[in-house]
C-alpha positions as protocol buffer text, in pm:
chain_id: "A"
residue {
  index: 1
  type: MET
  ca { x: 7405 y: -9242 z: 11263 }
}
residue {
  index: 2
  type: ALA
  ca { x: 7567 y: -8935 z: 11106 }
}
residue {
  index: 3
  type: PRO
  ca { x: 7468 y: -8859 z: 10745 }
}
residue {
  index: 4
  type: ALA
  ca { x: 7723 y: -8929 z: 10475 }
}
residue {
  index: 5
  type: ARG
  ca { x: 7950 y: -8638 z: 10389 }
}
residue {
  index: 6
  type: ARG
  ca { x: 7897 y: -8561 z: 10022 }
}
residue {
  index: 7
  type: ILE
  ca { x: 8021 y: -8294 z: 9785 }
}
residue {
  index: 8
  type: ILE
  ca { x: 7917 y: -8228 z: 9426 }
}
residue {
  index: 9
  type: VAL
  ca { x: 8193 y: -8169 z: 9171 }
}
residue {
  index: 10
  type: GLY
  ca { x: 8107 y: -8014 z: 8838 }
}
residue {
  index: 11
  type: VAL
  ca { x: 8352 y: -7992 z: 8549 }
}
residue {
  index: 12
  type: SER
  ca { x: 8244 y: -7753 z: 8273 }
}
residue {
  index: 13
  type: GLY
  ca { x: 8401 y: -7677 z: 7936 }
}
residue {
  index: 14
  type: ALA
  ca { x: 8634 y: -7394 z: 8034 }
}
residue {
  index: 15
  type: SER
  ca { x: 9008 y: -7434 z: 7999 }
}
residue {
  index: 16
  type: GLY
  ca { x: 9157 y: -7595 z: 8307 }
}
residue {
  index: 17
  type: VAL
  ca { x: 8986 y: -7934 z: 8338 }
}
residue {
  index: 18
  type: ILE
  ca { x: 9295 y: -8039 z: 8533 }
}
residue {
  index: 19
  type: PHE
  ca { x: 9154 y: -7842 z: 8829 }
}
residue {
  index: 20
  type: GLY
  ca { x: 8852 y: -8075 z: 8837 }
}
residue {
  index: 21
  type: TYR
  ca { x: 9069 y: -8382 z: 8805 }
}
residue {
  index: 22
  type: ARG
  ca { x: 9306 y: -8277 z: 9084 }
}
residue {
  index: 23
  type: LEU
  ca { x: 9007 y: -8193 z: 9304 }
}
residue {
  index: 24
  type: LEU
  ca { x: 8876 y: -8546 z: 9256 }
}
residue {
  index: 25
  type: GLU
  ca { x: 9221 y: -8690 z: 9332 }
}
residue {
  index: 26
  type: LEU
  ca { x: 9244 y: -8499 z: 9660 }
}
residue {
  index: 27
  type: LEU
  ca { x: 8888 y: -8584 z: 9762 }
}
residue {
  index: 28
  type: ALA
  ca { x: 8946 y: -8954 z: 9684 }
}
residue {
  index: 29
  type: ALA
  ca { x: 9191 y: -8958 z: 9975 }
}
residue {
  index: 30
  type: THR
  ca { x: 8917 y: -8844 z: 10217 }
}
residue {
  index: 31
  type: ASN
  ca { x: 8601 y: -9004 z: 10353 }
}
residue {
  index: 32
  type: ILE
  ca { x: 8384 y: -8764 z: 10150 }
}
residue {
  index: 33
  type: GLN
  ca { x: 8160 y: -8899 z: 9876 }
}
residue {
  index: 34
  type: THR
  ca { x: 8207 y: -8720 z: 9546 }
}
residue {
  index: 35
  type: HIS
  ca { x: 7913 y: -8673 z: 9310 }
}
residue {
  index: 36
  type: LEU
  ca { x: 8047 y: -8588 z: 8965 }
}
residue {
  index: 37
  type: ILE
  ca { x: 7895 y: -8408 z: 8667 }
}
residue {
  index: 38
  type: VAL
  ca { x: 8109 y: -8357 z: 8356 }
}
residue {
  index: 39
  type: THR
  ca { x: 7962 y: -8153 z: 8070 }
}
residue {
  index: 40
  type: ASP
  ca { x: 8000 y: -8251 z: 7706 }
}
residue {
  index: 41
  type: SER
  ca { x: 8206 y: -7935 z: 7653 }
}
residue {
  index: 42
  type: ALA
  ca { x: 8439 y: -8045 z: 7934 }
}
residue {
  index: 43
  type: LYS
  ca { x: 8496 y: -8374 z: 7755 }
}
residue {
  index: 44
  type: VAL
  ca { x: 8600 y: -8181 z: 7443 }
}
residue {
  index: 45
  type: THR
  ca { x: 8832 y: -7955 z: 7646 }
}
residue {
  index: 46
  type: MET
  ca { x: 8975 y: -8261 z: 7819 }
}
residue {
  index: 47
  type: ALA
  ca { x: 9085 y: -8401 z: 7483 }
}
residue {
  index: 48
  type: TYR
  ca { x: 9253 y: -8073 z: 7384 }
}
residue {
  index: 49
  type: GLU
  ca { x: 9430 y: -8006 z: 7713 }
}
residue {
  index: 50
  type: THR
  ca { x: 9522 y: -8341 z: 7861 }
}
residue {
  index: 51
  type: SER
  ca { x: 9586 y: -8705 z: 7782 }
}
residue {
  index: 52
  type: LEU
  ca { x: 9317 y: -8796 z: 8038 }
}
residue {
  index: 53
  type: LYS
  ca { x: 9000 y: -8971 z: 7935 }
}
residue {
  index: 54
  type: TYR
  ca { x: 8656 y: -8920 z: 8086 }
}
residue {
  index: 55
  type: ALA
  ca { x: 8685 y: -9263 z: 8251 }
}
residue {
  index: 56
  type: ALA
  ca { x: 8978 y: -9137 z: 8460 }
}
residue {
  index: 57
  type: PHE
  ca { x: 8753 y: -8868 z: 8610 }
}
residue {
  index: 58
  type: ALA
  ca { x: 8465 y: -9110 z: 8660 }
}
residue {
  index: 59
  type: ASP
  ca { x: 8690 y: -9366 z: 8829 }
}
residue {
  index: 60
  type: LEU
  ca { x: 8783 y: -9114 z: 9099 }
}
residue {
  index: 61
  type: ALA
  ca { x: 8421 y: -9023 z: 9181 }
}
residue {
  index: 62
  type: SER
  ca { x: 8186 y: -9205 z: 9416 }
}
residue {
  index: 63
  type: VAL
  ca { x: 7883 y: -9138 z: 9194 }
}
residue {
  index: 64
  type: VAL
  ca { x: 7870 y: -9011 z: 8836 }
}
residue {
  index: 65
  type: TYR
  ca { x: 7573 y: -8841 z: 8667 }
}
residue {
  index: 66
  type: ARG
  ca { x: 7487 y: -8753 z: 8310 }
}
residue {
  index: 67
  type: ASN
  ca { x: 7453 y: -8376 z: 8273 }
}
residue {
  index: 68
  type: SER
  ca { x: 7112 y: -8435 z: 8114 }
}
residue {
  index: 69
  type: ASP
  ca { x: 6980 y: -8623 z: 8421 }
}
residue {
  index: 70
  type: ILE
  ca { x: 6785 y: -8337 z: 8582 }
}
residue {
  index: 71
  type: ALA
  ca { x: 6596 y: -8589 z: 8798 }
}
residue {
  index: 72
  type: ALA
  ca { x: 6915 y: -8698 z: 8977 }
}
residue {
  index: 73
  type: CYS
  ca { x: 6912 y: -8683 z: 9358 }
}
residue {
  index: 74
  type: ILE
  ca { x: 7158 y: -8390 z: 9361 }
}
residue {
  index: 75
  type: ALA
  ca { x: 6891 y: -8180 z: 9185 }
}
residue {
  index: 76
  type: SER
  ca { x: 6685 y: -8186 z: 9505 }
}
residue {
  index: 77
  type: GLY
  ca { x: 6735 y: -7970 z: 9812 }
}
residue {
  index: 78
  type: SER
  ca { x: 6633 y: -8262 z: 10032 }
}
residue {
  index: 79
  type: TYR
  ca { x: 6949 y: -8447 z: 9929 }
}
residue {
  index: 80
  type: GLN
  ca { x: 7207 y: -8328 z: 10180 }
}
residue {
  index: 81
  type: THR
  ca { x: 7555 y: -8229 z: 10067 }
}
residue {
  index: 82
  type: LEU
  ca { x: 7836 y: -8012 z: 10196 }
}
residue {
  index: 83
  type: GLY
  ca { x: 7798 y: -7807 z: 9879 }
}
residue {
  index: 84
  type: MET
  ca { x: 7935 y: -7794 z: 9529 }
}
residue {
  index: 85
  type: ILE
  ca { x: 8251 y: -7699 z: 9343 }
}
residue {
  index: 86
  type: VAL
  ca { x: 8258 y: -7627 z: 8970 }
}
residue {
  index: 87
  type: ALA
  ca { x: 8618 y: -7657 z: 8853 }
}
residue {
  index: 88
  type: PRO
  ca { x: 8666 y: -7515 z: 8602 }
}
residue {
  index: 89
  type: CYS
  ca { x: 8359 y: -7299 z: 8563 }
}
residue {
  index: 90
  type: SER
  ca { x: 8296 y: -7163 z: 8215 }
}
residue {
  index: 91
  type: MET
  ca { x: 8137 y: -6824 z: 8164 }
}
residue {
  index: 92
  type: LYS
  ca { x: 7834 y: -7001 z: 8013 }
}
residue {
  index: 93
  type: THR
  ca { x: 7790 y: -7208 z: 8328 }
}
residue {
  index: 94
  type: LEU
  ca { x: 7848 y: -6901 z: 8545 }
}
residue {
  index: 95
  type: ALA
  ca { x: 7578 y: -6714 z: 8349 }
}
residue {
  index: 96
  type: GLU
  ca { x: 7327 y: -6998 z: 8393 }
}
residue {
  index: 97
  type: ILE
  ca { x: 7393 y: -7011 z: 8767 }
}
residue {
  index: 98
  type: ALA
  ca { x: 7387 y: -6632 z: 8808 }
}
residue {
  index: 99
  type: ASN
  ca { x: 7054 y: -6605 z: 8629 }
}
residue {
  index: 100
  type: GLY
  ca { x: 6886 y: -6918 z: 8765 }
}
residue {
  index: 101
  type: THR
  ca { x: 6863 y: -7072 z: 8418 }
}
residue {
  index: 102
  type: ALA
  ca { x: 6895 y: -7440 z: 8498 }
}
residue {
  index: 103
  type: THR
  ca { x: 6934 y: -7600 z: 8154 }
}
residue {
  index: 104
  type: SER
  ca { x: 7134 y: -7899 z: 8278 }
}
residue {
  index: 105
  type: LEU
  ca { x: 7202 y: -8102 z: 8590 }
}
residue {
  index: 106
  type: LEU
  ca { x: 7517 y: -7902 z: 8661 }
}
residue {
  index: 107
  type: SER
  ca { x: 7338 y: -7565 z: 8664 }
}
residue {
  index: 108
  type: ARG
  ca { x: 7034 y: -7713 z: 8843 }
}
residue {
  index: 109
  type: ALA
  ca { x: 7249 y: -7864 z: 9118 }
}
residue {
  index: 110
  type: ALA
  ca { x: 7427 y: -7529 z: 9164 }
}
residue {
  index: 111
  type: ASP
  ca { x: 7089 y: -7354 z: 9180 }
}
residue {
  index: 112
  type: VAL
  ca { x: 6979 y: -7598 z: 9450 }
}
residue {
  index: 113
  type: ILE
  ca { x: 7298 y: -7540 z: 9648 }
}
residue {
  index: 114
  type: LEU
  ca { x: 7233 y: -7165 z: 9646 }
}
residue {
  index: 115
  type: LYS
  ca { x: 6866 y: -7196 z: 9744 }
}
residue {
  index: 116
  type: GLU
  ca { x: 6956 y: -7428 z: 10030 }
}
residue {
  index: 117
  type: ARG
  ca { x: 7225 y: -7181 z: 10147 }
}
residue {
  index: 118
  type: ARG
  ca { x: 7503 y: -7435 z: 10109 }
}
residue {
  index: 119
  type: ARG
  ca { x: 7856 y: -7355 z: 9993 }
}
residue {
  index: 120
  type: LEU
  ca { x: 7902 y: -7309 z: 9617 }
}
residue {
  index: 121
  type: VAL
  ca { x: 8251 y: -7240 z: 9479 }
}
residue {
  index: 122
  type: LEU
  ca { x: 8301 y: -7158 z: 9112 }
}
residue {
  index: 123
  type: VAL
  ca { x: 8658 y: -7182 z: 8983 }
}
residue {
  index: 124
  type: ALA
  ca { x: 8586 y: -6931 z: 8708 }
}
residue {
  index: 125
  type: ARG
  ca { x: 8829 y: -6956 z: 8416 }
}
residue {
  index: 126
  type: GLU
  ca { x: 8833 y: -6672 z: 8167 }
}
residue {
  index: 127
  type: THR
  ca { x: 9038 y: -6365 z: 8086 }
}
residue {
  index: 128
  type: PRO
  ca { x: 8996 y: -6083 z: 8020 }
}
residue {
  index: 129
  type: LEU
  ca { x: 8659 y: -6040 z: 8187 }
}
residue {
  index: 130
  type: SER
  ca { x: 8375 y: -5849 z: 8024 }
}
residue {
  index: 131
  type: MET
  ca { x: 8122 y: -5640 z: 8215 }
}
residue {
  index: 132
  type: ILE
  ca { x: 7873 y: -5925 z: 8164 }
}
residue {
  index: 133
  type: HIS
  ca { x: 8113 y: -6173 z: 8329 }
}
residue {
  index: 134
  type: LEU
  ca { x: 8170 y: -5936 z: 8620 }
}
residue {
  index: 135
  type: ARG
  ca { x: 7796 y: -5878 z: 8668 }
}
residue {
  index: 136
  type: ASN
  ca { x: 7734 y: -6252 z: 8668 }
}
residue {
  index: 137
  type: MET
  ca { x: 8012 y: -6299 z: 8925 }
}
residue {
  index: 138
  type: LEU
  ca { x: 7853 y: -6028 z: 9139 }
}
residue {
  index: 139
  type: SER
  ca { x: 7511 y: -6194 z: 9110 }
}
residue {
  index: 140
  type: VAL
  ca { x: 7649 y: -6531 z: 9219 }
}
residue {
  index: 141
  type: THR
  ca { x: 7836 y: -6367 z: 9508 }
}
residue {
  index: 142
  type: GLU
  ca { x: 7525 y: -6178 z: 9621 }
}
residue {
  index: 143
  type: ALA
  ca { x: 7334 y: -6508 z: 9613 }
}
residue {
  index: 144
  type: GLY
  ca { x: 7590 y: -6663 z: 9851 }
}
residue {
  index: 145
  type: GLY
  ca { x: 7831 y: -6829 z: 9609 }
}
residue {
  index: 146
  type: ILE
  ca { x: 8207 y: -6786 z: 9600 }
}
residue {
  index: 147
  type: VAL
  ca { x: 8386 y: -6702 z: 9277 }
}
residue {
  index: 148
  type: TYR
  ca { x: 8740 y: -6840 z: 9299 }
}
residue {
  index: 149
  type: PRO
  ca { x: 8954 y: -6766 z: 8994 }
}
residue {
  index: 150
  type: PRO
  ca { x: 9252 y: -7002 z: 8981 }
}
residue {
  index: 151
  type: VAL
  ca { x: 9516 y: -6736 z: 9044 }
}
residue {
  index: 152
  type: PRO
  ca { x: 9851 y: -6888 z: 9146 }
}
residue {
  index: 153
  type: ALA
  ca { x: 9993 y: -6807 z: 9489 }
}
residue {
  index: 154
  type: PHE
  ca { x: 10359 y: -6737 z: 9426 }
}
residue {
  index: 155
  type: TYR
  ca { x: 10443 y: -6716 z: 9797 }
}
residue {
  index: 156
  type: SER
  ca { x: 10416 y: -7095 z: 9792 }
}
residue {
  index: 157
  type: MET
  ca { x: 10720 y: -7101 z: 9560 }
}
residue {
  index: 158
  type: PRO
  ca { x: 10566 y: -7334 z: 9299 }
}
residue {
  index: 159
  type: GLU
  ca { x: 10815 y: -7536 z: 9099 }
}
residue {
  index: 160
  type: SER
  ca { x: 10567 y: -7663 z: 8841 }
}
residue {
  index: 161
  type: ILE
  ca { x: 10220 y: -7617 z: 8700 }
}
residue {
  index: 162
  type: ASP
  ca { x: 10124 y: -7922 z: 8905 }
}
residue {
  index: 163
  type: ASP
  ca { x: 10224 y: -7733 z: 9223 }
}
residue {
  index: 164
  type: MET
  ca { x: 10007 y: -7435 z: 9122 }
}
residue {
  index: 165
  type: VAL
  ca { x: 9707 y: -7656 z: 9041 }
}
residue {
  index: 166
  type: SER
  ca { x: 9739 y: -7849 z: 9369 }
}
residue {
  index: 167
  type: HIS
  ca { x: 9772 y: -7533 z: 9577 }
}
residue {
  index: 168
  type: THR
  ca { x: 9469 y: -7373 z: 9411 }
}
residue {
  index: 169
  type: VAL
  ca { x: 9250 y: -7679 z: 9456 }
}
residue {
  index: 170
  type: GLY
  ca { x: 9371 y: -7724 z: 9813 }
}
residue {
  index: 171
  type: ARG
  ca { x: 9267 y: -7366 z: 9891 }
}
residue {
  index: 172
  type: VAL
  ca { x: 8925 y: -7434 z: 9736 }
}
residue {
  index: 173
  type: LEU
  ca { x: 8887 y: -7733 z: 9969 }
}
residue {
  index: 174
  type: ASP
  ca { x: 8986 y: -7508 z: 10261 }
}
residue {
  index: 175
  type: LEU
  ca { x: 8659 y: -7324 z: 10198 }
}
residue {
  index: 176
  type: PHE
  ca { x: 8481 y: -7647 z: 10299 }
}
residue {
  index: 177
  type: ASP
  ca { x: 8713 y: -7710 z: 10596 }
}
residue {
  index: 178
  type: ILE
  ca { x: 8858 y: -8008 z: 10410 }
}
residue {
  index: 179
  type: GLN
  ca { x: 9227 y: -8023 z: 10490 }
}
residue {
  index: 180
  type: THR
  ca { x: 9481 y: -8172 z: 10251 }
}
residue {
  index: 181
  type: ASP
  ca { x: 9856 y: -8157 z: 10225 }
}
residue {
  index: 182
  type: ALA
  ca { x: 9826 y: -7974 z: 9891 }
}
residue {
  index: 183
  type: VAL
  ca { x: 9856 y: -7626 z: 10040 }
}
residue {
  index: 184
  type: LYS
  ca { x: 10186 y: -7467 z: 10132 }
}
residue {
  index: 185
  type: ARG
  ca { x: 10064 y: -7241 z: 10409 }
}
residue {
  index: 186
  type: TRP
  ca { x: 10187 y: -6893 z: 10492 }
}
residue {
  index: 187
  type: LYS
  ca { x: 10406 y: -6922 z: 10801 }
}
residue {
  index: 188
  type: ASP
  ca { x: 10431 y: -6686 z: 11094 }
}
residue {
  index: 189
  type: ASN
  ca { x: 10787 y: -6549 z: 11104 }
}
residue {
  index: 190
  type: ASP
  ca { x: 10778 y: -6565 z: 11485 }
}
residue {
  index: 191
  type: ALA
  ca { x: 10672 y: -6927 z: 11498 }
}
């Protein structure tokens, strides 16, 4: 019997909680279990940026954890997952991950993903970037993580913010070989 395919989704307090929500929407259409952590700061940002409630995020996930639950199964390397996506990833969360300071389940789960050499993608949302942010991004990258700022791909000819969000999240899922119809792919002119 093949093990269940699982992915951890973290939503931190940076602007752009819609990236986490869209990620959950796309994953809900797959056979992959989603294990969700939403920080308290993300809940505050959610209220400022969207009309969505926390329950809407939780309803899309297979399993939901409190960020304070550091004894959750996803805090153990023996619990097998495909990896983890933090969307959006605040600079505070990035700093905790970069420095191995696991003060919450979200940062502990990311730390575990790195130590187990699994895929970790951080949709880092901040601008402009300070030298501290850049050093933390370098540290995460050197540890095996992927920093994926949500920069729109204009070759996809987006017609709305929704198009840009979907394309970005679809490209993040590409990093896990999870195919969706959210990505308008670059076409070969000879094809």
